[in-house]
C-alpha positions as CSV (number, residue, x, y, z in Angstrom):
1,X,45.1,-42.1,10.4
2,X,41.8,-42.3,12.3
3,X,39.4,-39.5,13.1
4,X,37.8,-38.9,16.4
5,X,34.0,-38.6,16.6
6,X,32.3,-37.9,19.9
7,X,28.9,-39.4,20.1
8,X,26.1,-38.2,22.4
9,X,26.4,-41.5,24.4
10,X,30.2,-40.8,24.9
11,X,29.5,-37.3,26.1
12,X,26.9,-38.5,28.6
13,X,29.1,-41.3,29.9
14,X,32.1,-38.9,30.2
15,X,30.0,-36.4,32.2
16,X,28.8,-39.1,34.6
17,X,32.3,-40.6,35.1
18,X,34.2,-37.3,35.4
19,X,32.6,-36.5,38.7
20,X,34.2,-39.6,40.4
21,X,37.6,-40.1,38.6
22,X,40.0,-37.8,36.8
23,X,39.6,-39.4,33.3
24,X,41.3,-36.7,31.3
25,X,44.8,-38.1,31.5
26,X,43.7,-41.7,30.9
27,X,41.4,-40.8,28.1
28,X,43.9,-38.6,26.4
29,X,46.5,-41.4,26.4
30,X,44.0,-43.9,24.9
31,X,42.9,-41.5,22.2
32,X,46.5,-40.8,21.2
33,X,47.1,-44.5,20.8
34,X,44.0,-45.0,18.7
35,X,44.7,-41.9,16.4
36,X,48.2,-43.1,15.8
37,X,46.9,-46.7,15.0
38,X,49.0,-48.2,17.9
39,X,47.7,-51.2,19.7
40,X,46.4,-50.3,23.1
41,X,48.2,-51.6,26.2
42,X,46.6,-54.6,27.9
43,X,45.2,-52.5,30.8
44,X,43.4,-50.2,28.3
45,X,41.7,-53.0,26.3
46,X,38.1,-54.2,26.5
47,X,37.6,-57.2,28.8
48,X,34.8,-59.8,29.2
49,X,32.2,-58.9,31.8
50,X,31.6,-61.4,34.5
51,X,28.4,-61.8,36.3
52,X,24.9,-63.3,36.2
């Protein structure tokens, strides 16, 4: 079983994003997957950034 550790960077990012989108439901689902050691669904995984 994994443990959850909130970093200062995470807290800042979360504050910034929470003003635009309701992240609570999405984040809670992702954290539950990670704590239970279940593979994340494709739409929740990291993806390659595209750009210059």
